[in-house]
Each structure stands twice: as structure tokens, then as C-alpha cells.
MARVODO-698214 format. One record per residue (C-alpha): x negated, y, z negated; residue number from 0; residue in three letters. Coordinates in pm, 1 decimal, decimal comma. Layout:
# MARVODO-698214
<xx X yy Y zz Z pos NUM code ALA>
...
# end
This chain:
# MARVODO-698214
<xx 5574,2 yy -3035,3 zz -496,8 pos 0 code UNK>
<xx 5764,5 yy -2748,7 zz -667,0 pos 1 code UNK>
<xx 5973,4 yy -2485,7 zz -487,1 pos 2 code UNK>
<xx 5697,3 yy -2236,8 zz -531,4 pos 3 code UNK>
<xx 5437,6 yy -2412,7 zz -356,5 pos 4 code UNK>
<xx 5428,2 yy -2224,3 zz -22,1 pos 5 code UNK>
<xx 5467,4 yy -1868,4 zz -199,8 pos 6 code UNK>
<xx 5159,4 yy -1684,5 zz -169,0 pos 7 code UNK>
<xx 5005,8 yy -1538,7 zz -506,0 pos 8 code UNK>
<xx 4854,8 yy -1193,8 zz -532,5 pos 9 code UNK>
<xx 4675,9 yy -1006,6 zz -815,3 pos 10 code UNK>
<xx 4843,9 yy -720,3 zz -975,2 pos 11 code UNK>
<xx 4633,5 yy -406,3 zz -1050,0 pos 12 code UNK>
<xx 4575,1 yy -515,6 zz -1398,0 pos 13 code UNK>
<xx 4437,1 yy -864,6 zz -1268,5 pos 14 code UNK>
<xx 4734,4 yy -1073,0 zz -1348,4 pos 15 code UNK>
<xx 4847,6 yy -1331,5 zz -1085,3 pos 16 code UNK>
<xx 5176,8 yy -1290,1 zz -967,0 pos 17 code UNK>
<xx 5400,7 yy -1435,4 zz -669,3 pos 18 code UNK>
<xx 5430,8 yy -1197,6 zz -356,9 pos 19 code UNK>
<xx 5796,0 yy -1098,1 zz -238,7 pos 20 code UNK>
<xx 5906,7 yy -1337,6 zz 13,1 pos 21 code UNK>
<xx 6153,7 yy -1254,3 zz 275,9 pos 22 code UNK>
<xx 6371,6 yy -1531,2 zz 435,1 pos 23 code UNK>
<xx 6513,0 yy -1534,6 zz 803,3 pos 24 code UNK>
<xx 6862,1 yy -1585,2 zz 885,0 pos 25 code UNK>
<xx 6966,5 yy -1943,8 zz 964,3 pos 26 code UNK>
<xx 7161,9 yy -1968,8 zz 1290,3 pos 27 code UNK>
<xx 7426,4 yy -2220,0 zz 1329,3 pos 28 code UNK>
<xx 7370,5 yy -2503,7 zz 1566,6 pos 29 code UNK>
<xx 7606,7 yy -2819,1 zz 1703,0 pos 30 code UNK>
<xx 7313,1 yy -3032,1 zz 1603,8 pos 31 code UNK>
<xx 7344,3 yy -2931,9 zz 1232,6 pos 32 code UNK>
<xx 7440,0 yy -3181,7 zz 980,0 pos 33 code UNK>
<xx 7737,3 yy -3147,0 zz 720,9 pos 34 code UNK>
<xx 7731,6 yy -3325,9 zz 387,7 pos 35 code UNK>
<xx 7943,2 yy -3316,7 zz 90,1 pos 36 code UNK>
<xx 7727,7 yy -3276,4 zz -222,6 pos 37 code UNK>
<xx 7763,4 yy -3555,1 zz -487,6 pos 38 code UNK>
<xx 7633,0 yy -3574,3 zz -844,0 pos 39 code UNK>
<xx 7264,5 yy -3493,7 zz -879,7 pos 40 code UNK>
<xx 7233,3 yy -3324,0 zz -533,0 pos 41 code UNK>
<xx 6994,7 yy -3018,0 zz -542,7 pos 42 code UNK>
<xx 6871,5 yy -2794,0 zz -231,6 pos 43 code UNK>
<xx 6514,3 yy -2908,3 zz -297,8 pos 44 code UNK>
<xx 6607,3 yy -3291,7 zz -311,2 pos 45 code UNK>
<xx 6823,0 yy -3242,2 zz -1,4 pos 46 code UNK>
<xx 6523,5 yy -3076,5 zz 180,2 pos 47 code UNK>
<xx 6307,3 yy -3364,1 zz 81,5 pos 48 code UNK>
<xx 6560,6 yy -3611,5 zz 219,5 pos 49 code UNK>
<xx 6620,0 yy -3441,9 zz 546,8 pos 50 code UNK>
<xx 6294,6 yy -3247,2 zz 608,7 pos 51 code UNK>
<xx 6046,6 yy -3438,7 zz 403,1 pos 52 code UNK>
<xx 5942,4 yy -3134,6 zz 219,5 pos 53 code UNK>
<xx 6104,9 yy -3012,8 zz -63,3 pos 54 code UNK>
<xx 5965,4 yy -2649,3 zz -62,2 pos 55 code UNK>
<xx 6188,5 yy -2593,2 zz 242,9 pos 56 code UNK>
<xx 6471,0 yy -2579,1 zz 4,6 pos 57 code UNK>
<xx 6553,1 yy -2214,0 zz 89,4 pos 58 code UNK>
<xx 6663,4 yy -2303,4 zz 457,0 pos 59 code UNK>
<xx 6949,5 yy -2519,3 zz 319,0 pos 60 code UNK>
<xx 7014,2 yy -2266,6 zz 50,0 pos 61 code UNK>
<xx 7030,7 yy -1966,9 zz 306,6 pos 62 code UNK>
<xx 7226,6 yy -2173,8 zz 555,4 pos 63 code UNK>
<xx 7501,3 yy -2188,0 zz 288,8 pos 64 code UNK>
<xx 7526,8 yy -1838,0 zz 177,5 pos 65 code UNK>
<xx 7882,0 yy -1863,0 zz 59,6 pos 66 code UNK>
<xx 7738,7 yy -2096,1 zz -218,8 pos 67 code UNK>
<xx 7594,1 yy -1968,0 zz -539,1 pos 68 code UNK>
<xx 7243,8 yy -1851,1 zz -451,8 pos 69 code UNK>
<xx 7102,1 yy -1833,3 zz -817,3 pos 70 code UNK>
<xx 7083,0 yy -2207,9 zz -855,3 pos 71 code UNK>
<xx 6928,6 yy -2497,2 zz -685,2 pos 72 code UNK>
<xx 7230,3 yy -2712,0 zz -753,1 pos 73 code UNK>
<xx 7543,4 yy -2681,0 zz -540,1 pos 74 code UNK>
<xx 7879,3 yy -2748,5 zz -700,4 pos 75 code UNK>
<xx 7962,2 yy -3116,1 zz -650,2 pos 76 code UNK>
<xx 8210,4 yy -3165,1 zz -368,9 pos 77 code UNK>
<xx 8096,9 yy -2870,6 zz -188,0 pos 78 code UNK>
<xx 8039,1 yy -2921,3 zz 202,8 pos 79 code UNK>
<xx 7682,7 yy -2792,2 zz 302,7 pos 80 code UNK>
<xx 7524,9 yy -2738,5 zz 631,7 pos 81 code UNK>
<xx 7170,9 yy -2887,7 zz 676,9 pos 82 code UNK>
<xx 7011,3 yy -2700,9 zz 983,9 pos 83 code UNK>
<xx 6856,9 yy -2954,3 zz 1234,9 pos 84 code UNK>
<xx 6600,9 yy -2753,4 zz 1398,4 pos 85 code UNK>
<xx 6394,3 yy -2581,4 zz 1168,7 pos 86 code UNK>
<xx 6099,6 yy -2499,5 zz 1364,1 pos 87 code UNK>
<xx 6219,0 yy -2152,4 zz 1491,0 pos 88 code UNK>
<xx 6329,3 yy -2077,5 zz 1122,3 pos 89 code UNK>
<xx 5972,2 yy -2158,7 zz 1008,8 pos 90 code UNK>
<xx 5817,4 yy -1936,8 zz 1300,9 pos 91 code UNK>
<xx 6027,2 yy -1647,1 zz 1191,1 pos 92 code UNK>
<xx 5962,8 yy -1694,8 zz 810,5 pos 93 code UNK>
<xx 5593,5 yy -1671,1 zz 900,8 pos 94 code UNK>
<xx 5642,7 yy -1340,6 zz 1129,0 pos 95 code UNK>
<xx 5832,4 yy -1145,4 zz 862,9 pos 96 code UNK>
<xx 5595,1 yy -1244,2 zz 579,4 pos 97 code UNK>
<xx 5265,2 yy -1159,5 zz 738,4 pos 98 code UNK>
# end
């Protein structure tokens, strides 16, 4: 599964396929969140696979760590990152804002 799996595809006026614009909800903090320090080889998608059993949920971890570089799937080695624990409301909000 790749990180574009859940992004809807639409057709442009000239018939080409393109990804729809996706909006992401805010990811609130919780006392139940997990904090880890990144090591060599860690990526948001592999962490999502490890913690959520779904690599396409990489964006939850990325958004929860907005102070890190957002143009890469790979956080800097040694960074402390937050892994949100209760993702159900985040996914529900995602569905609402992307209808």
C-alpha cells in the first residue's frame, strides 16, 4: 500500500486523471499519545504501519508533528515525535471535510 491509496482520483476537463485536493484535520493532543525518538530508517508511513497497521495513515503522524519538516516522509533521526493514540475522531473529521 502506498501513501496515495486513499486519495480520490478525478478526471480533469481534458480527460486526464488527477488526485483530488485533500484537506487534513487538526490532530489534537491526548495524554494517551505515544512519544518516540526516531532512528535510522524511520518514516511516517512505516511508523503508521507499525502503530496503526495502515501505512496510508502516515499523514496523522506527520500533522501531529507540525514542527518537523512537512515536505518529507522521513523525520530527522533523533527527533521526538508524537504518535496519536485515538485516531477514530481524526478519521471521522477527515471524512467530513473531504466530502
